C-alpha positions as YAML, in Angstrom:
chain: A
units: angstrom
residues:
- id: 1
  name: UNK
  ca: [0.00, 0.00, 0.00]
- id: 2
  name: UNK
  ca: [2.98, 2.30, 0.49]
- id: 3
  name: UNK
  ca: [4.98, 1.49, -2.63]
- id: 4
  name: UNK
  ca: [4.74, 4.90, -4.19]
- id: 5
  name: UNK
  ca: [6.34, 6.57, -1.16]
- id: 6
  name: UNK
  ca: [9.27, 4.19, -0.78]
- id: 7
  name: UNK
  ca: [12.56, 5.15, -2.32]
- id: 8
  name: UNK
  ca: [14.96, 2.79, -4.07]
- id: 9
  name: UNK
  ca: [17.50, 3.42, -1.31]
- id: 10
  name: UNK
  ca: [15.06, 2.26, 1.33]
- id: 11
  name: UNK
  ca: [14.31, -0.90, -0.66]
- id: 12
  name: UNK
  ca: [17.99, -1.77, -0.90]
- id: 13
  name: UNK
  ca: [18.56, -1.13, 2.81]
- id: 14
  name: UNK
  ca: [15.47, -3.16, 3.75]
- id: 15
  name: UNK
  ca: [16.61, -6.06, 1.60]
- id: 16
  name: UNK
  ca: [20.03, -6.05, 3.20]
- id: 17
  name: UNK
  ca: [18.50, -5.96, 6.68]
- id: 18
  name: UNK
  ca: [16.22, -8.89, 5.83]
- id: 19
  name: UNK
  ca: [19.16, -10.98, 4.63]
- id: 20
  name: UNK
  ca: [21.05, -10.31, 7.88]
- id: 21
  name: UNK
  ca: [18.06, -11.11, 10.09]
- id: 22
  name: UNK
  ca: [17.15, -14.19, 8.08]
- id: 23
  name: UNK
  ca: [20.65, -15.62, 8.29]
- id: 24
  name: UNK
  ca: [20.75, -15.12, 12.06]
- id: 25
  name: UNK
  ca: [17.42, -16.84, 12.80]
- id: 26
  name: UNK
  ca: [16.89, -20.59, 13.09]
- id: 27
  name: UNK
  ca: [13.87, -22.03, 11.30]
- id: 28
  name: UNK
  ca: [11.30, -23.97, 13.31]
- id: 29
  name: UNK
  ca: [10.67, -27.55, 12.30]
- id: 30
  name: UNK
  ca: [8.43, -27.79, 9.26]
- id: 31
  name: UNK
  ca: [9.02, -24.39, 7.68]
- id: 32
  name: UNK
  ca: [9.82, -23.94, 4.00]
- id: 33
  name: UNK
  ca: [13.37, -24.01, 2.74]
- id: 34
  name: UNK
  ca: [14.91, -24.20, -0.70]
- id: 35
  name: UNK
  ca: [15.92, -27.79, -0.05]
- id: 36
  name: UNK
  ca: [12.34, -28.85, 0.69]
- id: 37
  name: UNK
  ca: [10.27, -27.04, -1.89]
- id: 38
  name: UNK
  ca: [9.72, -26.73, -5.59]
- id: 39
  name: UNK
  ca: [7.51, -23.95, -6.90]
- id: 40
  name: UNK
  ca: [4.59, -26.19, -7.79]
- id: 41
  name: UNK
  ca: [1.66, -24.36, -9.37]
- id: 42
  name: UNK
  ca: [-1.96, -24.92, -8.45]
- id: 43
  name: UNK
  ca: [-4.57, -26.96, -10.26]
- id: 44
  name: UNK
  ca: [-5.83, -23.86, -12.05]
- id: 45
  name: UNK
  ca: [-6.19, -24.81, -15.73]
- id: 46
  name: UNK
  ca: [-4.83, -22.56, -18.47]
- id: 47
  name: UNK
  ca: [-7.25, -19.77, -19.28]
- id: 48
  name: UNK
  ca: [-9.00, -20.21, -22.61]
- id: 49
  name: UNK
  ca: [-10.73, -16.84, -22.35]
- id: 50
  name: UNK
  ca: [-9.40, -13.34, -22.01]
- id: 51
  name: UNK
  ca: [-11.85, -12.84, -19.16]
- id: 52
  name: UNK
  ca: [-9.91, -14.76, -16.50]
- id: 53
  name: UNK
  ca: [-12.03, -13.34, -13.68]
- id: 54
  name: UNK
  ca: [-15.15, -14.87, -15.25]
- id: 55
  name: UNK
  ca: [-13.33, -18.20, -15.70]
- id: 56
  name: UNK
  ca: [-12.24, -18.26, -12.06]
- id: 57
  name: UNK
  ca: [-15.79, -17.55, -10.91]
- id: 58
  name: UNK
  ca: [-17.03, -20.74, -12.60]
- id: 59
  name: UNK
  ca: [-14.50, -23.09, -10.97]
- id: 60
  name: UNK
  ca: [-14.16, -24.57, -7.49]
- id: 61
  name: UNK
  ca: [-10.93, -25.73, -5.86]
- id: 62
  name: UNK
  ca: [-10.98, -28.55, -3.31]
- id: 63
  name: UNK
  ca: [-7.90, -29.86, -1.52]
- id: 64
  name: UNK
  ca: [-7.97, -33.30, 0.06]
- id: 65
  name: UNK
  ca: [-5.37, -34.70, 2.45]
- id: 66
  name: UNK
  ca: [-5.17, -38.02, 4.24]
- id: 67
  name: UNK
  ca: [-4.78, -39.00, 7.88]
- id: 68
  name: UNK
  ca: [-4.02, -36.28, 10.43]
- id: 69
  name: UNK
  ca: [-2.72, -37.24, 13.88]
- id: 70
  name: UNK
  ca: [-0.91, -34.08, 15.03]
- id: 71
  name: UNK
  ca: [0.28, -35.21, 18.47]
- id: 72
  name: UNK
  ca: [-0.32, -37.71, 21.26]
- id: 73
  name: UNK
  ca: [-0.95, -37.20, 24.98]
- id: 74
  name: UNK
  ca: [-1.47, -40.86, 25.81]
- id: 75
  name: UNK
  ca: [-0.03, -42.57, 27.75]
- id: 76
  name: UNK
  ca: [2.32, -39.68, 28.60]
- id: 77
  name: UNK
  ca: [0.96, -36.16, 28.52]
- id: 78
  name: UNK
  ca: [3.91, -34.55, 26.71]
- id: 79
  name: UNK
  ca: [6.24, -37.23, 25.40]
- id: 80
  name: UNK
  ca: [4.90, -37.19, 21.83]
- id: 81
  name: UNK
  ca: [3.89, -33.61, 21.19]
- id: 82
  name: UNK
  ca: [5.72, -31.73, 18.42]
- id: 83
  name: UNK
  ca: [7.99, -28.72, 18.65]
- id: 84
  name: UNK
  ca: [6.36, -25.52, 19.95]
- id: 85
  name: UNK
  ca: [3.20, -27.48, 20.77]
- id: 86
  name: UNK
  ca: [2.51, -28.13, 17.09]
- id: 87
  name: UNK
  ca: [2.31, -24.48, 16.01]
- id: 88
  name: UNK
  ca: [4.56, -25.15, 12.99]
- id: 89
  name: UNK
  ca: [3.21, -28.51, 11.85]
- id: 90
  name: UNK
  ca: [1.51, -27.12, 8.73]
- id: 91
  name: UNK
  ca: [3.93, -24.29, 7.88]
- id: 92
  name: UNK
  ca: [5.10, -25.85, 4.62]
- id: 93
  name: UNK
  ca: [1.61, -26.57, 3.28]
- id: 94
  name: UNK
  ca: [-0.56, -23.84, 4.79]
- id: 95
  name: UNK
  ca: [-0.62, -21.71, 1.63]
- id: 96
  name: UNK
  ca: [-2.01, -24.58, -0.45]
- id: 97
  name: UNK
  ca: [-4.70, -25.37, 2.09]
- id: 98
  name: UNK
  ca: [-5.75, -21.76, 2.60]
- id: 99
  name: UNK
  ca: [-6.03, -20.83, -1.06]
- id: 100
  name: UNK
  ca: [-8.52, -23.66, -1.67]
- id: 101
  name: UNK
  ca: [-12.25, -23.01, -1.55]
- id: 102
  name: UNK
  ca: [-12.57, -26.15, 0.60]
- id: 103
  name: UNK
  ca: [-9.86, -28.15, 2.37]
- id: 104
  name: UNK
  ca: [-10.45, -31.62, 3.85]
- id: 105
  name: UNK
  ca: [-8.64, -34.08, 6.13]
- id: 106
  name: UNK
  ca: [-9.33, -37.30, 8.03]
- id: 107
  name: UNK
  ca: [-8.91, -36.82, 11.80]
- id: 108
  name: UNK
  ca: [-7.26, -40.09, 12.81]
- id: 109
  name: UNK
  ca: [-7.48, -39.45, 16.55]
- id: 110
  name: UNK
  ca: [-9.69, -38.44, 19.46]
- id: 111
  name: UNK
  ca: [-9.61, -34.85, 20.76]
- id: 112
  name: UNK
  ca: [-9.49, -35.30, 24.53]
- id: 113
  name: UNK
  ca: [-7.21, -33.76, 27.14]
- id: 114
  name: UNK
  ca: [-7.49, -36.45, 29.80]
- id: 115
  name: UNK
  ca: [-9.58, -39.44, 30.72]
- id: 116
  name: UNK
  ca: [-11.69, -41.67, 28.56]
- id: 117
  name: UNK
  ca: [-11.71, -45.45, 28.68]
- id: 118
  name: UNK
  ca: [-9.12, -46.95, 26.31]
- id: 119
  name: UNK
  ca: [-10.58, -49.62, 24.07]
- id: 120
  name: UNK
  ca: [-9.66, -53.22, 24.74]
- id: 121
  name: UNK
  ca: [-7.08, -54.91, 22.57]
- id: 122
  name: UNK
  ca: [-8.45, -57.73, 20.41]
- id: 123
  name: UNK
  ca: [-8.10, -61.14, 22.00]
- id: 124
  name: UNK
  ca: [-6.84, -62.51, 18.69]
- id: 125
  name: UNK
  ca: [-3.48, -60.81, 19.14]
- id: 126
  name: UNK
  ca: [-4.23, -58.24, 16.44]
- id: 127
  name: UNK
  ca: [-2.20, -55.08, 17.26]
- id: 128
  name: UNK
  ca: [-4.06, -52.26, 18.98]
- id: 129
  name: UNK
  ca: [-3.15, -48.57, 19.06]
- id: 130
  name: UNK
  ca: [-4.71, -45.77, 21.10]
- id: 131
  name: UNK
  ca: [-4.66, -42.23, 19.70]
- id: 132
  name: UNK
  ca: [-5.60, -39.27, 21.90]
- id: 133
  name: UNK
  ca: [-4.70, -35.68, 21.01]
- id: 134
  name: UNK
  ca: [-4.98, -32.51, 23.15]
- id: 135
  name: UNK
  ca: [-8.18, -30.62, 22.42]
- id: 136
  name: UNK
  ca: [-6.30, -27.40, 21.68]
- id: 137
  name: UNK
  ca: [-4.75, -29.03, 18.62]
- id: 138
  name: UNK
  ca: [-8.05, -28.58, 16.79]
- id: 139
  name: UNK
  ca: [-7.04, -24.93, 16.49]
- id: 140
  name: UNK
  ca: [-4.06, -26.01, 14.38]
- id: 141
  name: UNK
  ca: [-6.46, -27.50, 11.85]
- id: 142
  name: UNK
  ca: [-8.35, -24.23, 11.61]
- id: 143
  name: UNK
  ca: [-5.15, -22.19, 11.39]
- id: 144
  name: UNK
  ca: [-3.92, -24.48, 8.62]
- id: 145
  name: UNK
  ca: [-7.04, -23.77, 6.58]
- id: 146
  name: UNK
  ca: [-9.19, -26.89, 6.93]
- id: 147
  name: UNK
  ca: [-12.95, -26.60, 6.39]
- id: 148
  name: UNK
  ca: [-14.07, -30.26, 6.57]
- id: 149
  name: UNK
  ca: [-12.98, -33.08, 8.86]
- id: 150
  name: UNK
  ca: [-13.92, -36.76, 8.72]
- id: 151
  name: UNK
  ca: [-14.57, -38.49, 12.04]
- id: 152
  name: UNK
  ca: [-15.36, -41.84, 10.42]
- id: 153
  name: UNK
  ca: [-12.36, -44.07, 11.10]
- id: 154
  name: UNK
  ca: [-11.06, -46.84, 13.34]
- id: 155
  name: UNK
  ca: [-9.67, -44.51, 16.04]
- id: 156
  name: UNK
  ca: [-12.71, -42.39, 16.86]
- id: 157
  name: UNK
  ca: [-13.75, -44.86, 19.57]
- id: 158
  name: UNK
  ca: [-10.25, -45.32, 21.03]
- id: 159
  name: UNK
  ca: [-11.39, -43.72, 24.30]
- id: 160
  name: UNK
  ca: [-14.98, -44.82, 24.33]
- id: 161
  name: UNK
  ca: [-18.04, -42.63, 24.12]
- id: 162
  name: UNK
  ca: [-16.39, -39.92, 26.22]
- id: 163
  name: UNK
  ca: [-13.67, -39.49, 23.65]
- id: 164
  name: UNK
  ca: [-16.11, -39.54, 20.73]
- id: 165
  name: UNK
  ca: [-18.50, -36.99, 22.25]
- id: 166
  name: UNK
  ca: [-15.71, -34.67, 23.36]
- id: 167
  name: UNK
  ca: [-14.18, -34.73, 19.88]
- id: 168
  name: UNK
  ca: [-17.49, -33.73, 18.32]
- id: 169
  name: UNK
  ca: [-18.03, -31.04, 20.95]
- id: 170
  name: UNK
  ca: [-14.62, -29.49, 20.33]
- id: 171
  name: UNK
  ca: [-15.07, -29.43, 16.55]
- id: 172
  name: UNK
  ca: [-18.60, -28.02, 16.85]
- id: 173
  name: UNK
  ca: [-17.53, -25.33, 19.32]
- id: 174
  name: UNK
  ca: [-14.84, -24.13, 16.89]
- id: 175
  name: UNK
  ca: [-17.15, -24.19, 13.89]
- id: 176
  name: UNK
  ca: [-15.09, -26.82, 12.08]
- id: 177
  name: UNK
  ca: [-17.52, -28.91, 10.00]
- id: 178
  name: UNK
  ca: [-17.30, -32.67, 10.49]
- id: 179
  name: UNK
  ca: [-19.17, -35.78, 9.41]
- id: 180
  name: UNK
  ca: [-19.02, -39.54, 9.83]
- id: 181
  name: UNK
  ca: [-20.62, -40.03, 13.26]
- id: 182
  name: UNK
  ca: [-24.23, -41.14, 13.76]
- id: 183
  name: UNK
  ca: [-25.01, -37.71, 15.27]
- id: 184
  name: UNK
  ca: [-23.09, -35.92, 12.49]
- id: 185
  name: UNK
  ca: [-24.00, -37.78, 9.35]
- id: 186
  name: UNK
  ca: [-23.54, -34.82, 7.01]
- id: 187
  name: UNK
  ca: [-22.28, -31.25, 6.92]
- id: 188
  name: UNK
  ca: [-22.98, -28.37, 4.55]
- id: 189
  name: UNK
  ca: [-20.58, -25.47, 4.05]
- id: 190
  name: UNK
  ca: [-21.08, -22.50, 1.74]
- id: 191
  name: UNK
  ca: [-18.14, -20.72, 0.12]
- id: 192
  name: UNK
  ca: [-18.34, -17.99, -2.52]
- id: 193
  name: UNK
  ca: [-21.98, -18.75, -3.24]
- id: 194
  name: UNK
  ca: [-21.37, -22.50, -3.69]
- id: 195
  name: UNK
  ca: [-22.95, -25.02, -1.32]
- id: 196
  name: UNK
  ca: [-20.69, -27.98, -0.53]
- id: 197
  name: UNK
  ca: [-22.22, -31.10, 1.00]
- id: 198
  name: UNK
  ca: [-19.96, -33.46, 2.92]
- id: 199
  name: UNK
  ca: [-20.40, -36.98, 4.27]
- id: 200
  name: UNK
  ca: [-17.98, -39.62, 5.53]
- id: 201
  name: UNK
  ca: [-18.10, -43.41, 5.82]
- id: 202
  name: UNK
  ca: [-16.07, -46.18, 7.42]
- id: 203
  name: UNK
  ca: [-16.35, -49.89, 8.07]
- id: 204
  name: UNK
  ca: [-15.78, -49.34, 11.80]
- id: 205
  name: UNK
  ca: [-18.23, -49.50, 14.66]
- id: 206
  name: UNK
  ca: [-19.59, -46.16, 15.82]
- id: 207
  name: UNK
  ca: [-19.25, -44.61, 12.34]
- id: 208
  name: UNK
  ca: [-21.62, -44.05, 9.44]
- id: 209
  name: UNK
  ca: [-21.26, -47.41, 7.73]
- id: 210
  name: UNK
  ca: [-19.97, -48.06, 4.23]
- id: 211
  name: UNK
  ca: [-21.34, -51.59, 4.55]
- id: 212
  name: UNK
  ca: [-24.89, -50.18, 4.55]
- id: 213
  name: UNK
  ca: [-24.96, -49.43, 0.84]
- id: 214
  name: UNK
  ca: [-28.58, -48.32, 0.67]
- id: 215
  name: UNK
  ca: [-28.08, -45.99, 3.61]
- id: 216
  name: UNK
  ca: [-25.01, -44.47, 1.99]
- id: 217
  name: UNK
  ca: [-26.85, -43.90, -1.28]
- id: 218
  name: UNK
  ca: [-29.67, -42.10, 0.50]
- id: 219
  name: UNK
  ca: [-27.30, -39.85, 2.46]
- id: 220
  name: UNK
  ca: [-25.49, -38.81, -0.72]
- id: 221
  name: UNK
  ca: [-28.59, -38.33, -2.86]
- id: 222
  name: UNK
  ca: [-30.23, -36.23, -0.14]
- id: 223
  name: UNK
  ca: [-27.10, -34.06, 0.08]
- id: 224
  name: UNK
  ca: [-26.99, -33.64, -3.69]
- id: 225
  name: UNK
  ca: [-30.58, -32.35, -3.66]
- id: 226
  name: UNK
  ca: [-29.48, -29.59, -1.28]
- id: 227
  name: UNK
  ca: [-25.98, -28.75, -2.53]
- id: 228
  name: UNK
  ca: [-24.06, -27.85, -5.66]
- id: 229
  name: UNK
  ca: [-21.08, -30.12, -4.97]
- id: 230
  name: UNK
  ca: [-20.95, -33.25, -2.80]
- id: 231
  name: UNK
  ca: [-17.65, -34.44, -1.28]
- id: 232
  name: UNK
  ca: [-17.45, -37.99, 0.08]
- id: 233
  name: UNK
  ca: [-14.82, -39.40, 2.43]
- id: 234
  name: UNK
  ca: [-14.15, -43.13, 2.86]
- id: 235
  name: UNK
  ca: [-11.88, -44.71, 5.48]
- id: 236
  name: UNK
  ca: [-11.37, -48.36, 4.54]
- id: 237
  name: UNK
  ca: [-9.01, -50.99, 3.26]
- id: 238
  name: UNK
  ca: [-6.19, -53.21, 4.44]
- id: 239
  name: UNK
  ca: [-3.17, -51.32, 5.74]
- id: 240
  name: UNK
  ca: [0.47, -51.09, 4.73]
- id: 241
  name: UNK
  ca: [2.82, -51.18, 1.75]
- id: 242
  name: UNK
  ca: [1.48, -54.57, 0.65]
- id: 243
  name: UNK
  ca: [-1.89, -52.95, -0.07]
- id: 244
  name: UNK
  ca: [-0.95, -50.09, -2.39]
- id: 245
  name: UNK
  ca: [-3.04, -51.43, -5.26]
- id: 246
  name: UNK
  ca: [-6.80, -50.94, -5.45]
- id: 247
  name: UNK
  ca: [-8.51, -54.29, -4.78]
- id: 248
  name: UNK
  ca: [-11.42, -54.99, -7.08]
- id: 249
  name: UNK
  ca: [-13.09, -57.25, -4.55]
- id: 250
  name: UNK
  ca: [-14.23, -57.26, -0.94]
- id: 251
  name: UNK
  ca: [-11.54, -57.11, 1.75]
- id: 252
  name: UNK
  ca: [-11.63, -58.69, 5.18]
- id: 253
  name: UNK
  ca: [-9.80, -57.84, 8.40]
- id: 254
  name: UNK
  ca: [-10.28, -57.64, 12.15]
- id: 255
  name: UNK
  ca: [-12.63, -56.97, 13.77]
- id: 256
  name: UNK
  ca: [-15.01, -55.69, 11.04]
- id: 257
  name: UNK
  ca: [-15.39, -56.49, 7.33]
- id: 258
  name: UNK
  ca: [-13.60, -53.89, 5.22]
- id: 259
  name: UNK
  ca: [-16.02, -53.71, 2.31]
- id: 260
  name: UNK
  ca: [-15.28, -53.33, -1.41]
- id: 261
  name: UNK
  ca: [-13.71, -49.88, -1.87]
- id: 262
  name: UNK
  ca: [-13.94, -49.94, -5.68]
- id: 263
  name: UNK
  ca: [-17.61, -50.83, -5.67]
- id: 264
  name: UNK
  ca: [-18.37, -48.35, -2.89]
- id: 265
  name: UNK
  ca: [-16.64, -45.45, -4.67]
- id: 266
  name: UNK
  ca: [-18.63, -46.09, -7.84]
- id: 267
  name: UNK
  ca: [-21.86, -46.42, -5.86]
- id: 268
  name: UNK
  ca: [-21.19, -43.02, -4.27]
- id: 269
  name: UNK
  ca: [-20.63, -41.32, -7.62]
- id: 270
  name: UNK
  ca: [-23.77, -42.97, -9.01]
- id: 271
  name: UNK
  ca: [-25.68, -41.54, -6.03]
- id: 272
  name: UNK
  ca: [-24.41, -37.99, -6.58]
- id: 273
  name: UNK
  ca: [-20.85, -37.66, -5.23]
- id: 274
  name: UNK
  ca: [-18.69, -35.20, -7.17]
- id: 275
  name: UNK
  ca: [-15.32, -35.65, -5.42]
- id: 276
  name: UNK
  ca: [-14.32, -38.81, -3.57]
- id: 277
  name: UNK
  ca: [-11.42, -38.93, -1.08]
- id: 278
  name: UNK
  ca: [-10.29, -42.30, 0.30]
- id: 279
  name: UNK
  ca: [-7.86, -43.00, 3.16]
- id: 280
  name: UNK
  ca: [-7.15, -45.75, 5.63]
- id: 281
  name: UNK
  ca: [-4.44, -47.99, 4.13]
- id: 282
  name: UNK
  ca: [-1.70, -45.51, 5.30]
- id: 283
  name: UNK
  ca: [-0.22, -45.56, 1.80]
- id: 284
  name: UNK
  ca: [-1.07, -43.78, -1.43]
- id: 285
  name: UNK
  ca: [-3.30, -45.50, -3.96]
- id: 286
  name: UNK
  ca: [-4.38, -44.79, -7.55]
- id: 287
  name: UNK
  ca: [-6.82, -42.18, -8.79]
- id: 288
  name: UNK
  ca: [-9.67, -42.81, -11.19]
- id: 289
  name: UNK
  ca: [-12.05, -40.76, -13.32]
- id: 290
  name: UNK
  ca: [-15.54, -42.24, -13.26]
- id: 291
  name: UNK
  ca: [-18.49, -40.45, -14.88]
- id: 292
  name: UNK
  ca: [-16.34, -37.30, -15.01]
- id: 293
  name: UNK
  ca: [-15.83, -37.43, -11.21]
- id: 294
  name: UNK
  ca: [-12.43, -37.85, -9.59]
- id: 295
  name: UNK
  ca: [-11.92, -40.73, -7.17]
- id: 296
  name: UNK
  ca: [-8.78, -40.90, -4.99]
- id: 297
  name: UNK
  ca: [-8.62, -44.33, -3.38]
- id: 298
  name: UNK
  ca: [-6.15, -43.44, -0.64]
- id: 299
  name: UNK
  ca: [-4.41, -40.21, 0.33]
- id: 300
  name: UNK
  ca: [-2.09, -41.92, 2.83]
- id: 301
  name: UNK
  ca: [-0.53, -40.40, 5.97]
- id: 302
  name: UNK
  ca: [-0.51, -36.62, 5.75]
- id: 303
  name: UNK
  ca: [0.35, -35.21, 9.19]
- id: 304
  name: UNK
  ca: [1.23, -38.08, 11.51]
- id: 305
  name: UNK
  ca: [4.53, -37.13, 13.21]
- id: 306
  name: UNK
  ca: [4.06, -39.75, 15.94]
- id: 307
  name: UNK
  ca: [2.28, -43.04, 16.34]
- id: 308
  name: UNK
  ca: [2.58, -44.36, 12.77]
- id: 309
  name: UNK
  ca: [5.30, -45.82, 10.63]
- id: 310
  name: UNK
  ca: [6.72, -43.29, 8.18]
- id: 311
  name: UNK
  ca: [9.13, -45.64, 6.46]
- id: 312
  name: UNK
  ca: [9.04, -46.31, 2.73]
- id: 313
  name: UNK
  ca: [5.73, -45.38, 1.06]
- id: 314
  name: UNK
  ca: [4.09, -44.67, 4.42]
- id: 315
  name: UNK
  ca: [6.10, -41.45, 4.73]
- id: 316
  name: UNK
  ca: [5.06, -39.84, 1.43]
- id: 317
  name: UNK
  ca: [1.60, -38.64, 0.47]
- id: 318
  name: UNK
  ca: [-0.27, -36.27, -1.83]
- id: 319
  name: UNK
  ca: [-2.14, -33.10, -1.23]
- id: 320
  name: UNK
  ca: [-4.70, -33.53, -3.97]
- id: 321
  name: UNK
  ca: [-5.99, -30.23, -5.34]
- id: 322
  name: UNK
  ca: [-9.09, -30.86, -7.45]
- id: 323
  name: UNK
  ca: [-10.62, -28.30, -9.78]
- id: 324
  name: UNK
  ca: [-14.28, -28.85, -10.73]
- id: 325
  name: UNK
  ca: [-16.95, -26.70, -12.29]
- id: 326
  name: UNK
  ca: [-19.97, -25.64, -10.27]
- id: 327
  name: UNK
  ca: [-21.84, -28.77, -11.30]
- id: 328
  name: UNK
  ca: [-19.04, -31.00, -9.97]
- id: 329
  name: UNK
  ca: [-17.58, -32.01, -13.33]
- id: 330
  name: UNK
  ca: [-13.84, -32.68, -13.32]
- id: 331
  name: UNK
  ca: [-11.72, -29.94, -14.91]
- id: 332
  name: UNK
  ca: [-8.19, -30.74, -13.70]
- id: 333
  name: UNK
  ca: [-6.21, -31.61, -10.58]
- id: 334
  name: UNK
  ca: [-2.76, -31.34, -9.15]
- id: 335
  name: UNK
  ca: [-0.74, -33.56, -6.82]
- id: 336
  name: UNK
  ca: [1.36, -31.59, -4.35]
- id: 337
  name: UNK
  ca: [3.76, -34.24, -3.00]
- id: 338
  name: UNK
  ca: [4.70, -34.17, 0.68]
- id: 339
  name: UNK
  ca: [7.11, -36.11, 2.86]
- id: 340
  name: UNK
  ca: [7.19, -36.66, 6.61]
- id: 341
  name: UNK
  ca: [9.78, -37.60, 9.17]
- id: 342
  name: UNK
  ca: [9.50, -38.45, 12.84]
- id: 343
  name: UNK
  ca: [8.33, -35.47, 14.89]
- id: 344
  name: UNK
  ca: [7.80, -33.16, 11.91]
- id: 345
  name: UNK
  ca: [4.77, -32.18, 9.89]
- id: 346
  name: UNK
  ca: [4.38, -32.53, 6.11]
- id: 347
  name: UNK
  ca: [6.89, -30.77, 3.86]
- id: 348
  name: UNK
  ca: [6.76, -30.36, 0.11]
- id: 349
  name: UNK
  ca: [8.87, -33.15, -1.38]
- id: 350
  name: UNK
  ca: [11.41, -32.07, -4.02]
- id: 351
  name: UNK
  ca: [11.79, -35.69, -5.08]
- id: 352
  name: UNK
  ca: [8.07, -35.79, -5.93]
- id: 353
  name: UNK
  ca: [7.70, -39.38, -4.82]
- id: 354
  name: UNK
  ca: [3.93, -39.23, -4.30]
- id: 355
  name: UNK
  ca: [3.49, -38.04, -7.89]
- id: 356
  name: UNK
  ca: [5.47, -40.98, -9.23]
- id: 357
  name: UNK
  ca: [3.61, -43.44, -7.01]
- id: 358
  name: UNK
  ca: [0.16, -42.23, -8.03]
- id: 359
  name: UNK
  ca: [1.15, -42.13, -11.69]
- id: 360
  name: UNK
  ca: [2.52, -45.69, -11.61]
- id: 361
  name: UNK
  ca: [-0.35, -47.10, -9.54]
- id: 362
  name: UNK
  ca: [-2.99, -45.44, -11.72]
- id: 363
  name: UNK
  ca: [-1.42, -46.77, -14.91]
- id: 364
  name: UNK
  ca: [-1.24, -50.28, -13.41]
- id: 365
  name: UNK
  ca: [-4.67, -50.39, -11.74]
- id: 366
  name: UNK
  ca: [-6.58, -48.45, -14.42]
- id: 367
  name: UNK
  ca: [-4.67, -48.98, -17.68]
- id: 368
  name: UNK
  ca: [-7.51, -47.53, -19.76]
- id: 369
  name: UNK
  ca: [-7.81, -44.37, -17.68]
- id: 370
  name: UNK
  ca: [-8.54, -41.12, -19.54]
- id: 371
  name: UNK
  ca: [-6.40, -39.30, -17.00]
- id: 372
  name: UNK
  ca: [-2.93, -38.02, -17.83]
- id: 373
  name: UNK
  ca: [-0.61, -37.44, -14.86]
- id: 374
  name: UNK
  ca: [2.36, -35.26, -15.77]
- id: 375
  name: UNK
  ca: [5.70, -35.37, -14.00]
- id: 376
  name: UNK
  ca: [4.91, -32.10, -12.22]
- id: 377
  name: UNK
  ca: [1.72, -33.60, -10.75]
- id: 378
  name: UNK
  ca: [-0.79, -31.99, -13.10]
- id: 379
  name: UNK
  ca: [-3.78, -34.30, -13.80]
- id: 380
  name: UNK
  ca: [-5.82, -33.68, -16.95]
- id: 381
  name: UNK
  ca: [-8.14, -35.62, -19.22]
- id: 382
  name: UNK
  ca: [-6.51, -36.95, -22.38]
...
């Protein structure tokens, strides 16, 4: 605002002062640096009209990310909380989240300061993990730019009904829209005159079920009758690097059946879903274009600095930026690849591993796909 009154001398002196200050300051964990980041553009398609403002008004930008588990206060209250109480977890990706019309994540934990009854470990010897995050960490999600949160996953009942109800209370009190619980089956958010409907499903007890196919269809079709664009979240599938490929059949695990993720995704689009975000396997899976709607079968681990393996493919993930028109038709997308390490939040990955993984998996699982995934992460129709 003051450019016209600033002299060239002042600009030079200010630049020099910035360089000195910058070189003397240490960067908190998770902030951008030239070794972490490439200048990756957004999913905005090339303008085909001279009236770019009119073009922008007709498009909607939705960013989806996978599992978020920002810190743990169980069993110790401070042993697995990140630097500066998590204030810098999303520094490297905040700009991408905030510039979207809608940003989504899966909350893979309970928001509860103390208490709750930890769930019992399965008697079969199946491993059991308990995730409990301080309630104040919900503010980090808002500061990062999130608008929608899924609470349909296998950790929302880790601390019984007390943990579930407190999580919903915290999100509601902060105005952060969520869906996936029986009391919160759907959410509607309006941005820039566009109504976005959101629903979330899981195979786990205490969640809106993806096994109840007729119920899922009704939820989605009802949302579509009220909204311009419907976003669906699905938490399902076997976990780990051995399950990177989309199964085209029903899966089974403990203690609940896992469902058929391919069939369920198509059913959701048939019912009215416009953008479909999957997660749960803790690895990245392929993307598919079905009836001009984008399906992402798994977005992997996005912000999980503690409590999960980050080795191999489990430590890389996409931020998937989807561009649709106001009727929900696919226009383009972009993969912003991120990488994690123990104790740190997601950082833009210069090696672009998530792009390569999604490209390879999509070509293998959907060889006839009309999607073209470029080396820079741009996704377009052929």
